[in-house]
C-alpha positions as CSV (number, residue, x, y, z in Angstrom):
1,X,101.3,95.3,109.7
2,X,99.2,93.8,112.5
3,X,96.1,93.4,110.2
4,X,98.3,91.7,107.6
5,X,99.7,89.3,110.1
6,X,96.2,88.4,111.3
7,X,95.2,87.9,107.7
8,X,98.2,85.7,107.0
9,X,97.4,83.6,110.0
10,X,93.8,83.1,108.8
11,X,95.1,82.0,105.4
12,X,97.5,79.5,106.9
13,X,100.6,81.3,105.5
14,X,104.1,80.3,106.6
15,X,105.4,82.3,109.6
16,X,108.6,82.7,107.6
17,X,106.9,85.0,105.1
18,X,109.4,87.7,104.0
19,X,109.0,90.9,106.0
20,X,109.7,93.0,102.9
21,X,106.7,91.4,101.2
22,X,104.5,92.3,104.2
23,X,105.7,95.9,103.9
24,X,105.0,96.0,100.2
25,X,101.5,94.5,100.8
26,X,100.9,97.2,103.5
27,X,101.5,99.9,100.9
28,X,98.8,98.6,98.5
29,X,95.2,99.8,98.8
30,X,92.4,97.4,99.2
31,X,91.0,96.2,95.8
32,X,93.6,97.9,93.8
33,X,94.8,96.9,90.3
34,X,98.3,95.6,90.6
35,X,101.1,94.6,88.2
36,X,103.9,92.6,89.9
37,X,107.0,92.8,87.7
38,X,109.5,89.9,88.2
39,X,106.9,88.2,90.3
40,X,108.9,85.0,90.8
41,X,106.8,82.1,92.1
42,X,103.8,84.4,92.8
43,X,104.2,84.6,96.6
44,X,103.6,88.3,96.7
45,X,100.7,88.2,94.2
46,X,99.0,85.5,96.3
47,X,99.6,87.5,99.4
48,X,98.0,90.6,97.9
49,X,95.1,88.6,96.6
50,X,94.4,87.0,100.0
51,X,95.0,90.1,102.2
52,X,94.2,93.0,99.9
53,X,91.7,91.6,97.5
54,X,93.6,93.1,94.6
55,X,93.0,92.5,90.9
56,X,96.6,91.2,90.3
57,X,98.6,90.5,87.2
58,X,102.2,89.4,87.0
59,X,105.2,89.4,84.6
60,X,108.0,86.9,85.1
61,X,111.1,86.1,83.0
62,X,111.6,82.5,83.9
63,X,109.2,79.8,82.6
64,X,109.5,77.9,85.9
65,X,108.3,81.0,87.8
66,X,105.3,81.4,85.3
67,X,104.4,77.7,85.8
68,X,104.5,78.1,89.6
69,X,102.3,81.2,89.4
70,X,99.8,79.5,87.1
71,X,99.7,76.5,89.6
72,X,98.6,79.0,92.3
73,X,95.8,80.2,90.1
74,X,97.5,83.6,89.3
75,X,97.3,85.6,86.0
76,X,101.0,85.8,84.9
77,X,102.7,86.2,81.6
78,X,106.3,85.5,80.6
79,X,108.1,88.8,79.9
80,X,111.2,90.9,80.5
81,X,111.0,94.1,82.5
82,X,113.7,95.7,80.4
83,X,111.8,95.3,77.1
84,X,108.2,94.4,77.6
85,X,106.8,97.1,79.9
86,X,106.4,99.3,76.9
87,X,103.4,97.2,75.8
88,X,101.3,98.3,78.8
89,X,99.1,101.4,78.5
90,X,99.4,104.5,80.5
91,X,97.7,104.3,83.9
92,X,96.7,100.7,83.4
93,X,97.3,99.9,87.1
94,X,97.0,101.5,90.4
95,X,100.4,100.0,91.6
96,X,103.3,98.5,89.7
97,X,105.6,96.5,91.9
98,X,109.3,95.5,91.5
99,X,110.3,93.4,94.4
100,X,114.0,92.6,94.8
101,X,114.5,92.7,91.0
102,X,115.8,96.3,90.3
103,X,119.4,95.2,90.6
104,X,118.9,92.5,88.0
105,X,117.6,94.8,85.3
106,X,119.8,96.1,82.5
107,X,118.2,99.6,82.4
108,X,117.0,100.4,86.0
109,X,116.1,104.1,85.2
110,X,114.0,103.1,82.2
111,X,112.2,100.4,84.2
112,X,111.3,102.7,87.0
113,X,110.1,105.4,84.5
114,X,108.0,102.8,82.8
115,X,106.5,101.6,86.1
116,X,105.4,105.2,86.9
117,X,103.9,105.6,83.4
118,X,101.9,102.4,83.7
119,X,100.9,102.8,87.4
120,X,99.7,105.6,89.5
121,X,102.1,104.4,92.1
122,X,105.3,102.3,92.0
123,X,106.7,100.1,94.8
124,X,110.3,99.1,94.6
125,X,112.3,97.0,97.0
126,X,116.0,96.2,96.8
127,X,119.1,95.2,98.8
128,X,121.2,98.1,100.0
129,X,124.8,97.8,98.7
130,X,125.8,100.7,101.1
131,X,125.2,98.6,104.2
132,X,128.2,98.8,106.6
133,X,128.9,95.0,106.4
134,X,129.3,95.2,102.7
135,X,131.5,98.3,103.0
136,X,133.6,96.5,105.6
137,X,133.9,93.3,103.6
138,X,135.1,95.2,100.5
139,X,137.6,97.3,102.7
140,X,139.1,94.4,104.6
141,X,138.8,91.5,102.2
142,X,139.0,93.3,98.8
143,X,136.4,90.9,97.4
144,X,132.8,91.1,96.4
145,X,130.7,90.1,99.4
146,X,128.3,87.1,99.6
147,X,125.5,87.7,102.0
148,X,122.0,86.4,102.8
149,X,120.5,89.0,100.5
150,X,123.2,88.8,97.9
151,X,123.8,85.1,98.0
152,X,125.5,84.4,94.7
153,X,129.2,84.9,93.9
154,X,130.0,87.8,91.6
155,X,130.6,85.4,88.6
156,X,127.2,83.6,89.0
157,X,124.8,86.4,90.0
158,X,121.8,87.9,88.1
159,X,122.5,91.1,89.9
160,X,124.2,93.6,87.5
161,X,123.3,97.0,88.9
162,X,123.9,97.3,92.6
163,X,122.8,100.5,94.3
164,X,122.6,102.1,97.7
165,X,119.6,103.7,99.3
166,X,121.1,107.1,98.6
167,X,121.7,106.1,94.9
168,X,118.0,105.2,94.6
169,X,116.8,108.4,96.2
170,X,118.9,110.3,93.7
171,X,117.4,108.4,90.8
172,X,113.9,109.2,92.1
173,X,114.8,112.9,92.0
174,X,116.4,112.6,88.6
175,X,113.3,111.2,87.0
176,X,111.0,113.7,88.7
177,X,109.1,111.3,90.9
178,X,108.3,111.6,94.6
179,X,108.9,109.2,97.5
180,X,105.6,108.9,99.3
181,X,106.9,106.4,101.9
182,X,110.1,104.6,102.5
183,X,111.0,101.8,104.9
184,X,114.4,100.1,105.6
185,X,115.0,96.8,107.3
186,X,118.0,96.3,109.5
187,X,120.1,93.2,109.8
188,X,117.6,91.5,112.1
189,X,114.8,92.2,109.6
190,X,113.1,94.9,111.7
191,X,112.0,98.2,110.2
192,X,114.1,101.2,111.1
193,X,112.7,104.4,112.5
194,X,111.0,106.5,109.8
195,X,112.6,109.8,110.8
196,X,116.1,108.3,110.9
197,X,118.5,110.4,108.8
198,X,119.4,109.2,105.2
199,X,123.0,108.4,106.1
200,X,121.8,106.1,108.9
201,X,119.4,104.3,106.6
202,X,122.2,104.0,104.0
203,X,124.7,102.6,106.5
204,X,122.5,100.3,108.6
205,X,119.6,99.3,106.3
206,X,120.1,95.9,104.6
207,X,117.0,96.3,102.5
208,X,114.7,99.2,101.4
209,X,111.1,99.4,100.3
210,X,109.9,102.6,98.6
211,X,106.4,103.8,97.5
212,X,106.7,106.3,94.6
213,X,104.4,108.5,92.6
214,X,104.7,110.8,89.7
215,X,105.0,114.5,90.6
């Protein structure tokens, strides 16, 4: 993380760069071939290019996001993670990344399986719907919560498949993959201890980042 921060400073990046993106970048090997699915405005791809020297490609659903990426000099195509990953060949990339997008896909299991077919590794980050604040909000208010990480009301959100950290770990087991590394961020944005029990991660982690590989 320290090396990444130094690289960010040398590239005049904003100090407000998302911590989860730094964690993702820290899981990617230098010079790797990377596909960023749901790459948004290209912030992560640009970060990976500047700090990891990757051969990066992106897929983004929105035309505005594609335009933003192209303006940054990135190689990005318009596509849907639910339907267009099947066009990529087996082992075409070293890493396939899905950052804060899993909950917006229609078929999360299929998407993760496709990622692990296309890439030697998959990196997935997502908001944890099992966080204690969300549980408390549902219990005491009886309404879907609106938080910093889940900022849209239930009727106007792209998120259709919320999951908890435990749910995701179960999915990884179901599809026969392996978690090589996992990191959760607490409410202050700081990584939690690696050896913390699952139930603590599930209760106090606001976001999670997992590095997966095929068994």
